[in-house]
N, C-alpha and C positions, 0 to 999 in steps of 0.2 A: 513429358507433356502429352504423349500419345497413349498413356495407360490410365487405368482406374485402379484404385487401391481400397482395401477395407482395413480400418484401424479399430482395434478393440482396446478401450481404456477400462481397466478394472481397478476400482478404488475401494480398499478396505475401509469401512467406516469404524468409528470408535465404538459403535454399538456391537461390533462383532460380525456384522453381515457384509455383503459386497454390493457395490453399485456398479452398473455397467453402462457405458456409452459406446455405441458403434457408429463410426463415421465412414461413409463411403465417398472417397475423393475421386472426382472426375476431372481428368486433364483436359485442357482446351482442345486438344487434337484427338481425343479418344473417340472410338467409333460408337455409334448408337447401340450396337449389339453389346459391346463391353460395358457401357453405362447401364444398360438394362440388366445385364447379368450381375453387376455389382449390387444393384438394388435388391434383386431376388436373393442373392447369396447372403445379403445382410439380414433379411428376414429369416432365412434358414439358420444362420448363426445364432440369432436371437432365440429361436426355438430350442436350440441345444442348451442355451444358458438359462432356460426356464421361462422364456417369453416375457421378460420384464425389463429389457434394456431400453434406453432412450436412443432412438436412431436419428442420425443427422445426415443430410445430403450436403456435400461440400464441393462447390465448383471452383476450379483453379482461378485464383485472383479474387475470389469472393468468399473465402473461407470464414467460418465463424470464429469469434475470439476464443472460444473454448478449444477448438481444434488447433489453432495456432499456438495456444499456450503450452501444448505438448512439445513443441519444437522450437524452443528458444535458442537463439534470438530470432530466427526466421527460417522460412522454407525457401530454398533456391531450386525451382524446377529445372530439370534437364531437358534439352531438346530430344525429340524422337521418342521411341518406345523402349521396352526393356532390352531389346537387342543391343542398343547403344551402350549398355553396361558392360559389354564384352570388349569394347574398344580399348586398346592398350594405351596407357598414359603417354608413353614415349611417342606415340603417333600424333598426339594432340599438340597443336601449337597454341601458345597463350593468346587469347583474344581479349582485347580491351573492351570492357563492357561498361555501359552506363545504366544505373538503376535509379528509380525513384523510390524513396523510402517513406512509407506512411504508417502512422500508428504511434500511440503514446506508451502502451504497455505490451501489446503484441504487434509485430511488424508485418506489414504487407509489402513485400519487396517485388517490384516489377521491372523487368528489363525493358528499356526503351531504346530507340535508335540512337547511336552515338553521333549526335549532331547538336549544334547550338540550338536549333529549333525545338529540341526536346526540353530545354531548360525553361524555367519560369520563376517568377518572384515569390510564389506561394508555397513551394515544396522544397524538400531536402533531397539532394541527389548524391549518389556515390559513384565516382569514376574509378574503376579498378584497372590500373595499368600494370605492366609487368614489374616495374620497380617502385611504384608509389601508388598509394590509394588516396584519392582526394574526396573530401566531403564539401559539397557546395551548399551553403545555406541561403535559400531564397530570402530576400529582405523581409517578406511577410510570413515566413515559415514559423511554425510552432516551436517554442523553446523545448518542449518535451519530446517532440519528434527529432529535434537535433540531438538530444541526449541519447535517444534510442538508436539513432543512426551510428553513433560512436560504438555501440555494442556490436552492431552488424559489421562495422569496419574491423573491429578486433577479431571477430569470427572469420571474416575473409582472410585477414592477415595470417591467422594460425592455420586455417584449413588449406588455403591455396598458395600461400607464400612461405610456408614453414616458419612464420614469425619473423622473417628477415627484411621485409620491405619497409619503406618509410611511409608515414601518414601525414597528410597536410589538411588544414581546414581553410577553405576559401569562402569569403563573404561576398554576397551579392552587392554590387555597387562600389566595391573597393578594389583598386588596381595598383599594384606595385610591381614594376617589371623586374625588380631585383629579388623577388620572393617567389614563393610557390604559386601565388596568384598569376604571375606572368607565365610560369610554366603551364599552368592549367589552361589559360586562354590560348596559348600556342597550340595545344592539342586540338583546339576547336578552330584553328586557322586564324587566330588573332582575336583581340577583344572587339566586341560589337554589342549594341543593345540587344537584350533578349525580349521576346514577346510576352504578352499576357498569357495566363493559363487558359488553355482551350478545354472546355468541358467535354468529356466523352462519356461513353456508356458506363465506364467504370466509376465515374464520379456521381452517378445518379443514385441518390439515397431514397429508397421507397418510403412512402408515407405510411405511418401507422393509422389505420382506419378502424372505426368501430367494428368489433368482432361480429362475424356472421357464422352461424352454425349450419352445416349441411349434413344430412344423413347419407351414407353410402350403401346403396342396395343394388345388387346385380350390376355393379360397375357404373351406376348412375348416381348423380348427386341431386339431392332435393333439399331445398331450404327449410329449416326448422323455425317456425314462427314462435314468437313469445319471448319471455325473459330467459336469460341464460342462467340456468340453475343446474347444480351438480346432479340433481335427481332425474333430469330428463335423459341422461346418458345411460343407455341400456347395455348390460354387460355382454350381450350376444351380437352386438352390432359394431360397426366402425363409423366414425364421424370425421368430417373435415371442418376445421375451425379457421376461417380466413380473417387474419388481422392486418392484411395489407403487406407490411414489411416482413411478416412471418406467417407461414401457413402450417397448421398442425394437423396431423392425423391422430385421432384418438381411437385406440383399439380396446374393445371390451375383453375382459379376462377369459371368457369362454368361447371366443371366436376361433375359427379354424385357420391353419397356416395358409391355406389357399385364399381364404377371404382377406388375410392380411397382405398377401402378395398383390391381390387385385386392388386393394386400397392404396398401396404404394404407387401403383401405376396410375390410378385415378388422379391422385394429387399432382403427379408430374404433368399429366394432360391438362389438368385444371389451370396450373400456373402457365404452361406454354400457350394454352388457348386464349388467355387474357393478355398475352404479350407483356407479362410482368418483367421488371428489370432483372438482370442476372443476380443482383445482390439479394433478391428475395430468398429468404431461408425456408427450408422445408424440414420439419422435425416431427418424428413419430413418437408418441408416448403411449404407454400401456396403462390400463386401469389400475389404480393403486400406487403408481410410480410417476404421477404427473409432476412436471416441473412448475416452479413458481410462476414463470412467464406464461404458462398455460392457465394455471388456476386463477391468476389475477384478472383474466377476462370475464370471469363469471361473477354474477351479482352476489352469489353466496356459495361458499365452499366449506361446509361443516367438516370437522375432523372425523375420520372414520377409522375403522379397524385396519391394522397393517395387513397388507396383502400376503397371502401364503406363498409357499414355494421357495422360501429362502434357502433351506437346507438342500433341497433338490438341485437348485441352481448352483449352489456352491460346489456340490459334488460333481456336477457335470462340467463346470468350468475347470475344476481341478484335473479331471480326467483328460479334458481337451488340451490343457496346457502341458500336462505330463507327456502326451504324445509328441508335443513340439519340443520336448527337452527342457522345459522351463521348470524351475524348482517350485514345488507346491506344498512345501512343508507348512503345516498349520492352516492350510486353506480349506480342507474338507470339512472341518467342524469349528465352530466358534468356541473359544475358551472363555470362561468367566473373566470379566474385567476386574483386575485387582485395584483396590482403592490406592491411589497415589497421593502423597502430600503435594499440593500445588505450590508454586512459587509464592513465598510470603515476603512482606517487607522486612527490612533489617530491623532487629530489635535494638533496644537501648536509646530510642529517640525520645523526643519531648511530646507529651500528650496533653492536648487542651480540648475541653468539651464545653459547649454552651447550650443552654436550654432556651428555646424561643418563648418569649412572654410578651405578647402584644407586638409593639414595634421595636423591642429591644431584645438583646440576647444576654442571658445571665450565666456567668461562668460557674461550673460545678466545682465544689470542693474536691480535693484529691480522693477522699475516701468514698465519694459517690460516683467517681468515674467508672463506668461499666454498668450502671443502672439506667435503664431506658424505660420510660412509661409509655404505654400504648397510646395515650391521649395527647402526647406531646411530640414536638419536633426538636431535633438537636443538630448542631453543627460540630463536626469533629475535625480538628487540625492536628496531624501528626507530622513532626519535623524530624528528619533522619538523614543519615549519610549513606549514600549508595556508592560503594567502590571508591574511586579516586575523585568523584565529583564533589562539588560543594553541596550545600544543604538542598535536600529534596523535600517536597511537601505533598502530603496526601490530605486533601480537603474534601469532606463528605457531608452531605445532609442525610440524616436518618429520619424517615417519615413513619410515625406511629400509625397503626391501622385505624385507630379511632381519633386521630388528630383532625382539627378543623382546617378547612381550605385556606383561611386567612393565615394561619401559622405556617402552612406548607409554602405558600407564596413568599412570606416574609423570610423563611429560612433560605429559599433560593436566592432572594434579592441580597440578603446579607452575605451569603456565601460568595456571590459574584463580586461584591464590594471587596471582600477579603482577598479573593483571587487576583483582582486588579491591583490591589495594594502590593501584592507579591509579584507584580509584573507578569501575571499570567502563567507563571511557572508550575503551580500545583496541578497534580492530577485531581480533577474536580469530579466528584461522584454524587450520585443520588441513589440511596438505598432504602427500600421499603421493608417494614417489619415483616419477618417471615421469609424474606428472600436475601438475607445477609450473605455476602460472598465470603469465602475462606479468609482472604486477606483482611477483611474488616473484623471478623470474629476474632482472629488471632491477635489483634491489637489489645484486646481486653481479656484479662485472665482473672476472673471469668467475665462473661457478658450475660446479663440477666434482663429479660424483658418482663416488666411488671404491669399489672392491670392498672387502669385508671390514668390520671394525669394530674400535674401540678399547676399548669398554666391557667391564667384567668380565663382565657378563651375557651378552654375545655370545660372548666367549671361552669361557665355561663351556658355553654351548649347543652350539657346534660340537665341543667336546671330548667332551661327553656323547654326541653323535651319531656320533663317530668320523670327522668330516669334516676335510678339509685346510683349513688357514687360508690364504685367498688375500688377506689384507689388504694393501693397497697400501703399499709402502715406496719410499724414494727410490732404492733400488738394484735393484729388481726389473725384470723385463721387463713393460712395460705398454703397451697400445694404447688411444688415446683418439679417439673419434669427434666431429667438429666439424661440425654440420649447420646451426647457426643462421645467420641472415642479418641480424639486427638486434638491438638492445639488449634487446628483450623476449623473444627466443627463442634466445639464444646459449648454451644449456646445453651442457656438455661431459660426455660419458659414457664411463667406462672400459668397454671391451668385451673379449671374449676375444682374447688376443694370437695370432690365427691369420689367415692370408691371407683366409679366407672372410668375415671381418668387414668387409673393405674394400668401398667403394661408389664408383663413378665420379662420383657427384653430390656427394660430400662431401670434406672434408679430414680427415686423421688425423695424430696425433702418435704416434710410436713411441719409447718410452723403453727403452733397453737399456744397463744399467750406467750409465756416465757420459755416454753419447751420447744425443742426441735427434734423431730424423729428423722432418721435416715432409713429408707425402705429399699432393700436390694431385691430386685426381681431375680427369679431363679436362673434366667438366661442373661443377666446383665454381666458386663465385663469388669475387670479389675480397674481399668481406667475410669469407668463411670463411677465406681465406688469411691475412688480417690477424689474425683471432681466434686462429688456430693459433700465430702468433708470440707473442701476448699470453699464451696459456695456458702455453706453454713457459717464458716468463719467470716466471710465477706459480708453477709447479711447481719449477723449478730456476733461481733468479735468476742471471743472468750466464752461462748456458750457451751454448756455441757450437752453432748449429743446422746440421744436415746436410739439405739440400734434396733431395727426390726427387719429380719429376713422374711421373705415371702413364706407364709405358712406359719410363722411364729409371732404374729402381731398381737399386741395387747389390746384389751378392751378400750383403753384410753385412745389408742390410735384410731380404732374404728369409730369411736364416739365423735372424735374431732371431724371425721369425714361424713358424719350423718348416718353411720351404719354400714355394715358390710354388704357389698353387692358384687355381682360377677363383673369381670373385666377381661380384656383381650390379652392374648399372648402372641399376637402377630407382629412381626417386624414392620416398621414403616417402610413403604416402598421407596426405593432409590430412583431419583429422576434419571431418565435415559440420557446417556452422554451422546451429544451430537458433534458432528464435524464442524469446525469453524468455517465461516464464509466471509469474504471481503467484498465490499461494494464501494464504488465511487458515487459521489453525489455532485450534481451540478444543477443550477436553476433551469438550464435549458433542456438537459436530457433526463433529469431525475436520477433514479437509482439504477446502476448497471453493475453486474457482478464481475469481479476480477478472478479469473480461474487460475488454479495452480499458483497462487500468489506467493510472493517473497518480499523481503525488505526493499528490493529495488522498485516495487510497485508503490511505495509510499513517496509520492512525488510532492515536492515542497509547495507546489502551486495548488494542491488539491485538498479536499475534505474526503475522508474515507470512513466507512462504517465497518467494523469488525464484529461479527455476530457469532458467539460461541454457543448460543442458546441459553447457557447459564448466565452469561453477561453480554452486554453490548457496549462497545467502545466507539467513540467518534474521535478520529485522529485528525488534527488540524495542522497543516503545513505552515511554515513561516511566511510563505508568500501568498497566502490566501487573502482574497479581498476582505477588507475590514468589515464591510456590511455582513458578509457571509459568516465571518468569525463571531459576530454578535448574535447570530441566529442559529448557532449549531445545535442547541438543545431542542429548539422547535423543529429543526430539520430531522434530527434523529428520532424525535417523538413520532413524526409522521411515518418513519420507517417501522418503528415498533408497532404502531397501530396496524399497519399493513401486514407485518409478519405475524401478528397475533391472530389475524383472521385467516391467513393462508397456512401458516406453519405451526399454529398452536403455541406461539411464543407468549410467555406470561406478560401481561400489560405492566406488571410490577417488577420486571427484570431489572437487576442492577445496571446502572448506566454510568459511564465514565467519559469525560472529555480529557483527551491526552494531546498535549502540544508537542510538536517536533523538537527533539533534543531533550525532552523530559519524560521519556517513556519508562514506565515502571516495569519491574520484572514480571508481573502477572499479565502484562501486555506483550512483552518481547518473547515470552515463552511460546507464542504461536508462530514465531519466525526463527530461522537460523540467523541470529542477531549478531551484528558486528557493531559494538557500541562506539568504536572510533569513527564511524561514518558521520556521527552526529556533529563532529568537530569541523567537518567540511562546510564552508559557507558558500552562499550564492544560490542561483537558480538551478534548475535541474541540469541544464547544459554545463554550467560551470562546475557543479559537483561531479558530474560524470567525467569531465576532462581531468579534474584533480585526481579522481580515483584511478583512472586508467593510465594517465600520462604524467602525473606529478604536479608539483606546485607552480612552477614557472608558467606552465601552459594554462593553469586555472586563472592566473592574473590576466593573461592574454584573452582568455575566453570572456572574462568580465569586461574588459575593454570592448570586446567584440559585441557582447550583448547590450552594453550601454550605448553603443554607437550605431545602432541599426536605424534610428530615425533618420529619414532623409536619404536612405540608401539608394532608392530609385532615382532621386534627383542627382546624386553623385554619379550613378551609373550613366545617366544621360550626358552629364558634363564630361565624364571620363571617356565616353564613346567618342565625343567630338575631339577630345585631346588625343585619343588613340589614333583617330583618323588623320589628325594633323601630323603626328609623329611617325606614322607608318609602322606600328608594332615593333617597338625597339627590342622585343624579345628575340626577334630574328637575328639580332646583331650579337648574340652571345658569343659566337665563334667567328664572326665576320670581321673584316678589316674596316677601319673608319671610312665613311662615305664622303663623297665630295660635298663641298659646301653649297647649299641651295638657298639663295636669298628669297626666292619667290614664295616660300611658305612662312616667312617670318610673321606677316600680319595674321595669317590663319592660326598659327600657334599662339600668338599673343591673345587673340580673341578666345581661343579655347582655354588658355590659362586664366583669363579674366572671368570666364563663365564658371570654371571650377572654383576660383577664389571666392566668387560671390556666394556660391552654394555653401562653401566651408564657413564663410563669415556668418551667413545666416544661421548655420547650425551652432556656431560659437555663441551667438546672441541668445539662442534658445536655452543654452545650458551654461550660464556664466559661472556656476559653482564648480564645473568640472575642471579639475586641475591635477592631472596625472603627474607623478613625480619624475617620469622619464618618457621619452619619445618611444612609441611602440610601432611596430610594423603594422601597416594597414591590413595585412593578411598573415598573421603569425602562423607558423607551421608547427605541427606537433613534433616533427623532427627537423632540426635546423639544417638548411642546405649547406654543403661544404663551400668554403670560400671560393674555390675555383668555379663554382656553378654560377656565380654572380655575372650578370650581363655587363658587357662593356658599354660605355657611354660614347656616343658619337661626339667628337670634339665640336663639330659644327652645331650641335644641339645643347652644348653644355650650359650656355647662358639661359636658354629657355628652361632647361631642366632645373636650374637653380631657382627660377621663378616659381616652378611648381612646388619644389621642396619648401620654399619660404611660405607659400600659401598653405601647405599642409601643416608645416611646423607651427604656424600661427594658431592652430587648433589643438594639436595633440602634444606639443612640447613645452607647455607652460610648466613653470616650477611650482612646487608646493611651498607656500609661504609659511608653513607651520614650523619648519625646522630653522632655527636661527644660526646653527653651525653647519659648515659644509660637511657632507658625508664622505667617508672613504668610498671610493668607487669599487664596485664588485664586478669583475668580468665573468662572463659565462663562457665556458668552453663548449665544444660541440656536443658534449653529453649533457649539458645543462648544469654541470657542477660549478659551484662558486669558487673563485679565487681572488685574493686581494693582494695589493702590493705591500700592505702593512699587516703585521700580525701582532696579537696581544696575548697575554697570559690567560689561562682558563679562569683564574680567580677574578681578573678584571672584567671578563666578558659575562660572568654570571648575572642573571637577572637581579639577584639579591646581593650583589657584590658590595663590600664595604669601600672599595676603591674603584668605582665604575669608570669604564672608558667612555669618552664622549666623541661625537662627530662620526659615528658609524651608522650603518643601517641596522637598526635594532631587530628587524624581522629576520635578519640572517646573521646572528651573532656567531654561529658556528663557522662561518666562512672566514673569520679572522683568526682562527686557530692555525698553528703550523701543522703540516702534514703529520708529524710525529705525535704532537699533542692530540690532534683529532683522532688518530688511531687509538691512543690510550683512553681517551674519554668515551668514544662511541664504540670501540671494539671493532672498527671497520675503517676502510679507506674512504676518502671523500668521494671518489668515483662511485663506489658501491652505495654510499649513502644517498647520493643524488639520483640514483636510478630507482630508488624506492618511491612509491606513491606519496603524495603530499601528506596525507593523514598519518602515514607511518613515520615520515620525517618529523612531523610535529610531536608525535607521541615520544619519539626518542629524545627530542630536544627538551620536552617537559621533564623527562626522567633525570636529565643532567642540568636542569635549571638554566637552559639556554633558549627558552621559548619567550 
């Protein structure tokens, strides 16, 4: 905590260049001199890299999301300075630490005093003791923060406990002296009410204010009046852009290093002089490499030419890293990007296409599937099987460039109706003509875009405008360009039937009456020539082709094109490949980027936007609010409009809505994807428990999540009860206490108070009927039997009253099962064992002679140890140590799911 650090993040982009972010981190106890040196050295490092890095100031405890994303799951600052790193481990004694854990995707972990007064109802806390790690969930804490805290606990367990300690989850407002909850409160001196959260400086969130621009001249700032336009930024000056929550320094490309150092100091003084909160971010950007958050503050930011210096910067960073012993192979120069075939949908599915005509959709006959008229709109539904899953659906609207607005809206409306009828499972897309993505093109072999339209709306539109109807017919003169080289890009486009449309790098088909010519450009590929023949057969089955290689054309060929003219031999430019970016969206905070994203960032309560520049996806979690689900296309359209103005994103970019559990291969390719995670049910916390600790604890987490209402009322009632009983946790190893009649009425009153709270909760949720009684604070690792606290005989009667009050809420039986179930006992490892065993054939889900009266969710538990080993290839103990999703996968394979 007493040091400052400089962190360089080098990101190779898909375009072949490198992007740099330099962060200088300032510990809370660092000296002013060290902090100043870190800022200056950051500027010097940037100069070595070509002067185009984005620079970030990071204060301990107030780090940016981007910085924290480099160090998952969290940063744990160490006391002292660098000298403390020489301290020998054996000299250190384990210190019990209490942390508050904040953050949904990146964690801000802060150590707080180990005292009950540090706890509150709104946050998640981690208590790290020598033999056990506890997670305390405040009654009002965020579900996603609870899930993230589990990752931190796993990290602490592996790093500081060699993976050997126990883990327990304690819920605010729930007390059970015979579980980990009792142990937890003993560490704080016994159970007692905890106070409300006290707001401190760390909780102050700076307000975003309208941006103000200042010029920096000779170390002084001067307000720049007028509209914020890109053109007012001069390349030989530095500017300060004050947005309230974030302050930017903009550095012109031709400024000197000394000027940049002065600008860095000026912004530090500016923030300090206005007593801004510590959470105020300071970011420095260089001309030509501005961030979106910077550009979005300007009224206009037209796209400009890419800044120079890329090769020079790459060479310098390669030399710098080589000095540090870092491998730099392939860094010094950018190699050409080879075209790769992207993930495509599985073939062999069922294809259905409808053309929009007024308020109806007309199905296309099989022989016309693949023909798309520019004046029309279409709905495409492709049904296929992906791996072991049931039917998957790809539902897409294709919007012709000349189609009318009414048809476009009708296509979207009818597609939504179809999606709802399929229970929201399809990947729902919107594709504009000319921007068809690979997975769409690959469904049609071939895909041909034709001039004109067949819908009545289009016909009426061109008639009202007095335009000539150029709709393609089998007898007209038509020229088709064939430029594709593979199954994912072999789209065919009808172009103007004139010689200037030709290109030496491509193949063309010329339809003239009953004749079809194939024209092969001198630079065309064999694949293009093959596709030309295929398209001709598609348009006119059985037609005899007339071949014309470039330079050997007949007079009839040129006559059909209106005469010979010059044409180009240049290859069409390939769109620059961009790196994907992931964003969260909420009605409160708008769009925020998720840095260094992974599958873990797809939280079931959220809507996320994935932008690959070539396509935009909106991912919708299962637990998203219904109103937000209905408006996802409007939400993502706002993002597209913004990105079109800032990043040059095409307004007609392909757009997909993807729902959780139905992600297609062309979405999952942007992640290191584990498809089995989709089988884990529940909210973010329940899913994380299941993934990290297995099935049984996921059930407990669900009970925990469903039971949080009224937790603070329970806490108050339990506090009174705890006071009456004098912390029974202290009696774990003590002898029975003398009988004391003076406390009888006090206990009775406390029990009555608790009973009234529990009864009220029961009335609020009459449908809740768990199949078994659950511990009020289930632990991730079950405590050994000898750890259970003894009960004072003098308090047995009162304790029974409490048990009855609690059992009235959580021990109701599920009336769905008419037959009694065989009881499954759980051993200390969580593995299931039963008193009765049955044959494998009887226990199968599709058995011809099925067994009855068992827990069908745990069929495998009724196998004998020998049969279990044969069926699963492992012992029961090893099976139940696996995460829940792996257990379910194994059970599905052997028909025991």
